[in-house]
C-alpha positions as CSV (number, residue, x, y, z in Angstrom):
1,M,143.9,209.1,44.9
2,F,144.0,211.0,41.6
3,Y,141.2,208.8,40.2
4,H,138.9,209.2,43.2
5,L,139.6,212.9,43.7
6,L,140.1,214.3,40.2
7,Y,138.0,212.1,37.9
8,P,134.7,213.3,39.6
9,L,135.7,216.8,38.6
10,S,135.8,215.9,34.9
11,G,132.2,217.2,34.5
12,D,133.5,220.7,35.2
13,F,137.1,220.3,34.0
14,A,137.3,218.2,30.9
15,V,141.1,217.7,31.4
16,F,140.5,215.4,34.4
17,N,138.6,213.0,32.1
18,V,142.0,211.4,31.3
19,F,141.9,209.7,34.7
20,R,139.1,207.4,33.5
21,Y,141.5,205.7,31.2
22,I,143.4,202.8,32.6
23,T,146.1,203.3,30.0
24,F,146.8,206.8,31.2
25,R,146.8,205.8,34.9
26,S,149.1,202.9,34.2
27,F,151.5,205.2,32.4
28,L,151.3,207.6,35.4
29,A,152.0,204.7,37.8
30,F,155.0,203.6,35.8
31,V,156.5,207.1,35.7
32,I,155.8,207.7,39.4
33,A,157.2,204.4,40.5
34,A,160.3,204.6,38.3
35,V,161.2,208.2,39.5
36,V,160.5,207.4,43.1
37,S,162.5,204.2,43.0
38,I,165.6,205.9,41.4
39,L,165.5,208.9,43.7
40,W,164.7,206.9,46.9
41,G,167.1,204.2,45.9
42,R,170.2,206.4,46.1
43,K,169.3,207.7,49.5
44,F,168.4,204.2,50.7
45,I,171.7,202.7,49.6
46,A,173.6,205.4,51.3
47,Y,171.7,204.8,54.5
48,M,172.3,201.1,54.4
49,K,176.0,201.6,53.9
50,V,176.1,203.9,56.9
51,K,174.3,201.3,59.0
52,Q,176.5,198.5,57.6
53,F,173.4,196.4,56.8
54,G,175.0,194.1,54.2
55,Q,174.2,190.9,52.6
56,A,175.6,187.6,54.0
57,I,177.2,185.3,51.4
58,R,177.0,181.5,51.4
59,E,180.5,180.0,52.1
60,D,179.6,177.0,50.0
61,G,178.5,179.0,47.0
62,P,180.6,180.2,44.0
63,Q,183.8,181.7,45.3
64,S,183.4,184.8,43.0
65,H,180.4,185.8,45.2
66,L,182.5,186.2,48.3
67,K,183.6,189.7,47.2
68,K,179.9,190.7,47.4
69,R,179.8,190.3,51.1
70,G,178.6,193.5,52.8
71,T,176.7,194.8,49.7
72,P,173.6,196.6,51.0
73,T,170.4,194.6,50.8
74,L,166.6,195.1,51.6
75,G,166.2,196.9,48.3
76,G,162.7,195.4,48.1
77,I,161.7,198.1,50.6
78,F,162.0,200.9,48.1
79,I,160.7,198.7,45.2
80,I,157.4,197.9,47.0
81,G,157.3,201.3,48.6
82,S,157.5,202.9,45.1
83,V,154.8,200.5,43.8
84,L,152.4,201.3,46.7
85,F,153.1,205.1,46.3
86,S,152.3,204.9,42.5
87,C,149.2,202.9,43.2
88,L,148.1,205.4,45.8
89,F,148.0,208.1,43.1
90,S,146.8,206.0,40.1
91,G,144.7,203.1,41.4
92,N,141.0,202.6,41.5
93,Y,140.3,201.3,45.0
94,N,136.7,200.3,44.0
95,S,138.3,197.3,42.1
96,L,138.4,194.1,44.2
97,P,141.1,192.5,42.1
98,F,143.2,195.6,42.6
99,I,142.8,195.6,46.4
100,V,143.3,191.8,46.8
101,T,146.5,191.9,44.9
102,L,147.8,194.8,46.9
103,L,146.9,193.0,50.1
104,I,148.8,189.8,49.1
105,M,151.8,191.8,48.1
106,T,151.8,193.7,51.3
107,S,151.4,190.6,53.5
108,Y,154.4,188.9,51.8
109,F,156.3,192.2,52.1
110,I,155.8,192.1,55.8
111,L,156.9,188.4,55.9
112,G,160.0,189.2,53.9
113,W,160.8,192.2,56.0
114,I,160.7,190.1,59.2
115,D,162.9,187.5,57.6
116,D,165.5,190.0,56.4
117,Y,165.3,191.9,59.6
118,L,166.3,188.8,61.6
119,K,169.1,187.9,59.1
120,V,170.6,191.2,58.3
121,I,170.0,193.5,61.3
122,K,169.7,190.9,64.1
123,K,172.4,188.7,62.5
124,N,170.2,185.6,63.0
125,S,171.3,183.4,60.0
126,D,168.2,181.3,60.2
127,G,165.7,184.1,59.9
128,V,162.0,183.0,59.8
129,S,161.8,179.2,59.7
130,A,160.7,177.5,56.4
131,K,157.5,176.2,58.1
132,V,156.5,179.6,59.4
133,K,157.1,181.1,56.0
134,L,155.0,178.6,54.2
135,L,152.2,178.8,56.9
136,W,152.1,182.6,56.5
137,Q,152.1,182.4,52.7
138,F,149.4,179.8,52.5
139,I,147.1,181.4,55.0
140,T,147.4,184.7,53.1
141,A,146.8,183.0,49.7
142,L,144.0,180.8,50.9
143,L,142.1,183.7,52.4
144,A,142.6,185.8,49.3
145,C,141.5,183.0,46.9
146,Y,138.5,182.2,49.2
147,F,137.5,185.9,49.0
148,L,137.9,186.0,45.3
149,V,135.7,183.0,44.7
150,E,133.1,183.8,47.4
151,Y,132.5,187.2,46.0
152,Q,132.5,185.9,42.5
153,V,135.4,188.0,41.3
154,I,136.7,184.8,39.6
155,T,135.3,181.5,38.7
156,T,136.7,178.1,39.7
157,D,137.3,177.1,36.0
158,L,140.7,176.2,34.7
159,Y,141.9,177.6,31.4
160,I,145.0,176.4,29.5
161,P,146.8,177.9,26.5
162,F,145.7,177.0,23.0
163,V,142.2,176.0,24.3
164,K,139.4,178.6,24.1
165,D,137.0,177.1,26.6
166,A,137.5,176.1,30.3
167,V,138.8,172.6,30.5
168,F,137.7,171.8,34.0
169,D,135.8,173.2,37.0
170,L,137.7,172.6,40.2
171,G,134.9,173.8,42.4
172,F,136.0,174.4,46.0
173,Y,139.4,172.8,45.3
174,Y,140.3,175.8,43.1
175,I,141.0,177.8,46.3
176,L,143.8,175.3,47.1
177,F,145.0,175.4,43.6
178,G,145.0,179.2,43.5
179,A,146.9,179.4,46.8
180,F,149.5,176.9,45.5
181,V,150.1,179.1,42.4
182,I,150.6,182.2,44.5
183,V,152.8,180.6,47.1
184,G,154.8,178.7,44.4
185,S,155.3,182.0,42.5
186,S,156.5,183.8,45.6
187,N,159.1,181.1,46.4
188,A,160.2,180.6,42.8
189,V,161.0,184.3,42.4
190,N,162.8,184.2,45.7
191,L,165.0,181.3,44.5
192,T,165.8,183.1,41.3
193,D,167.2,186.1,43.2
194,G,170.9,185.1,43.3
195,L,172.9,187.1,40.8
196,D,173.1,190.8,40.1
197,G,169.9,191.8,38.3
198,L,169.1,188.2,37.4
199,V,165.6,188.2,38.9
200,T,164.8,191.8,38.1
201,G,164.9,191.1,34.3
202,P,162.3,188.3,34.3
203,I,160.1,190.3,36.7
204,I,160.1,193.2,34.2
205,T,159.3,190.9,31.2
206,S,156.6,188.9,33.2
207,T,155.0,192.1,34.6
208,A,154.9,193.7,31.1
209,T,153.2,190.6,29.7
210,F,150.7,190.6,32.5
211,A,150.0,194.2,31.9
212,V,148.8,193.3,28.4
213,L,146.9,190.2,29.6
214,T,145.1,192.0,32.4
215,Y,144.0,194.8,30.2
216,L,142.6,192.3,27.7
217,S,140.8,190.2,30.2
218,G,139.1,193.2,31.7
219,H,137.9,194.5,28.4
220,V,134.6,192.8,27.3
221,E,135.0,193.2,23.5
222,L,138.7,192.3,23.4
223,S,138.3,189.3,25.7
224,N,135.4,188.0,23.6
225,Y,137.4,188.5,20.4
226,L,140.4,186.7,21.7
227,L,138.3,184.0,23.3
228,I,139.8,184.5,26.8
229,P,137.7,184.8,30.0
230,Y,136.3,188.2,30.9
231,I,137.2,189.2,34.5
232,A,135.3,192.3,35.6
233,G,137.8,194.8,37.1
234,S,140.9,192.8,36.3
235,S,142.1,195.6,33.9
236,E,142.8,197.6,37.0
237,L,145.7,195.2,37.7
238,M,147.4,196.9,34.7
239,V,148.1,199.8,37.1
240,I,149.8,197.5,39.6
241,C,151.8,195.9,36.8
242,A,152.9,199.3,35.6
243,G,153.9,200.3,39.1
244,I,155.9,197.1,39.5
245,L,157.5,197.6,36.1
246,G,158.5,201.2,36.9
247,A,159.8,200.3,40.3
248,S,161.8,197.4,38.9
249,V,163.3,199.5,36.2
250,G,164.4,202.0,38.9
251,F,165.8,199.2,41.1
252,L,167.7,197.7,38.1
253,W,169.5,201.0,37.8
254,Y,171.3,200.1,41.0
255,N,171.0,196.3,40.9
256,C,172.7,195.6,37.5
257,N,176.1,194.0,37.6
258,P,178.0,195.0,39.7
259,A,175.1,195.4,42.1
260,E,175.1,198.3,44.5
261,I,172.2,196.8,46.4
262,F,170.3,193.4,46.6
263,M,166.6,192.9,46.6
264,G,166.3,190.7,49.7
265,D,163.4,188.5,50.7
266,V,161.3,191.6,51.3
267,G,161.3,192.2,47.6
268,S,161.4,188.8,46.0
269,L,158.7,187.2,48.2
270,S,156.3,190.1,47.7
271,L,156.9,190.6,44.0
272,G,156.5,186.8,43.4
273,G,153.3,186.8,45.4
274,A,151.9,189.7,43.4
275,L,152.7,188.0,40.1
276,G,151.0,184.8,41.3
277,A,147.9,186.7,42.4
278,I,147.7,188.5,39.0
279,A,148.0,185.1,37.3
280,V,145.2,183.7,39.4
281,I,142.8,186.7,39.0
282,S,143.4,186.9,35.2
283,K,142.9,183.2,34.9
284,N,146.4,182.7,33.4
285,E,147.6,180.2,36.0
286,F,149.0,177.7,33.4
287,L,150.2,180.4,31.0
288,F,152.2,181.7,33.9
289,V,154.3,178.6,33.6
290,I,155.5,179.9,30.2
291,I,155.6,183.6,31.2
292,G,157.6,182.9,34.3
293,G,159.6,180.0,32.8
294,I,162.8,181.2,34.4
295,F,161.2,181.1,37.8
296,V,159.8,177.7,37.1
297,M,163.2,176.3,35.9
298,E,165.0,177.7,39.0
299,A,162.4,176.1,41.4
300,I,162.4,172.8,39.6
301,S,166.2,172.7,39.7
302,V,166.1,173.0,43.5
303,I,163.4,170.3,43.8
304,L,165.3,167.9,41.6
305,Q,168.6,168.6,43.4
306,V,167.1,168.0,46.8
307,G,165.1,165.0,45.8
308,S,168.0,163.4,44.0
309,Y,170.4,163.8,46.9
310,K,167.9,162.5,49.4
311,L,167.0,159.4,47.3
312,R,170.3,158.6,45.6
313,K,172.9,160.7,47.5
314,K,173.9,162.2,44.2
315,R,173.5,165.7,42.8
316,I,172.1,166.4,39.3
317,F,173.5,169.9,39.1
318,K,176.8,171.2,40.3
319,M,174.8,173.6,42.5
320,A,171.2,174.7,42.7
321,P,169.4,176.9,41.9
322,L,170.1,176.6,38.2
323,H,172.0,179.8,37.7
324,H,174.8,178.6,40.1
325,H,175.1,175.5,38.0
326,F,176.0,177.5,34.9
327,E,178.4,179.7,37.0
328,L,180.3,176.6,38.1
329,L,180.4,175.4,34.5
330,G,182.5,178.5,33.9
331,W,180.0,181.0,32.5
332,P,180.8,184.6,33.6
333,E,178.0,186.0,35.8
334,P,177.0,188.7,33.3
335,K,176.6,186.0,30.6
336,V,174.3,183.9,32.8
337,I,172.2,187.0,33.6
338,V,171.8,188.2,30.1
339,R,171.1,184.7,28.7
340,F,168.4,184.2,31.3
341,W,166.9,187.6,30.4
342,I,166.8,186.6,26.7
343,I,165.0,183.4,27.6
344,S,162.5,185.3,29.6
345,I,161.8,187.8,26.8
346,V,161.3,184.9,24.3
347,L,159.0,183.1,26.7
348,S,156.9,186.2,27.2
349,I,156.6,186.8,23.5
350,F,155.5,183.2,23.0
351,A,152.9,183.5,25.8
352,L,151.4,186.6,24.1
353,A,151.4,184.7,20.8
354,T,149.1,182.0,22.3
355,L,146.3,184.6,22.4
356,K,145.8,184.0,18.7
357,L,146.2,180.3,18.9
358,R,142.9,179.4,20.6
């Protein structure tokens, strides 16, 4: 809104020229999202307590979690709400990458809201079935990837870290690949959301890393210098990253141990989908495996656990996802959280270091 309303006035009022700079609008998005998230969050938590919309806790999970029963959930509502509000003021809606990412995030937000609504408010423990979830996620992601390729927002080339040129052109199959990245990211983030603040930390580090990468990929000179693909308009994704970063910081104010509110599927599915979309549009699909290493480890632990039990009737981990395994080994919850955060920070730094190793 600010960009479209105020920047055209820069010819008469030089002060409005600042809205042409993505860095300024990203800073603005961060501040707006953080402030709105903190202010709205307090009122939201109070409302959820009055309505007694609390989180259900797995009986077969760590016994220490049973005391969390009844803690307000659906915190993703004020996270995504804060992101959208900040983007309303700071975003450039002429950018196709910007619009597509917002649409994916919004679609997954609606899916997560329906799932949480059924579980928390309607007390339906099953929520949306796994098949319907995957169908919704893949239809959204496939349509988005088709649009991105059809309108030549992105190419169908694959890029990997440490290599300066594209390694392979997937052609039409890239649409399936891109959709898999987006859906996989959404569900991996969802699986990571199990301890107080655990998923919020890696979301912050991953989003901050993508803020740098999207700015670089959307800058002709810098992308050429660093030997990374130039994606026209992708730098506008930095505004979304800043919004997610600010909203997540505000959410963490209440979500840190002991949590006053949980994110819920409405938050984890949509934030994971947004990160996956940003990875696809910026051509960092494989680098995302490093950036979101925590999400990947959590998802793989579930796949291995389920696969091992079905094939051998034996479990590899004491419990999946992985963070529960360490809890059952005797690690205190805060130690698990902080150590996972540390790993996420190290992986993000390593991912950025690959820019100079091509």
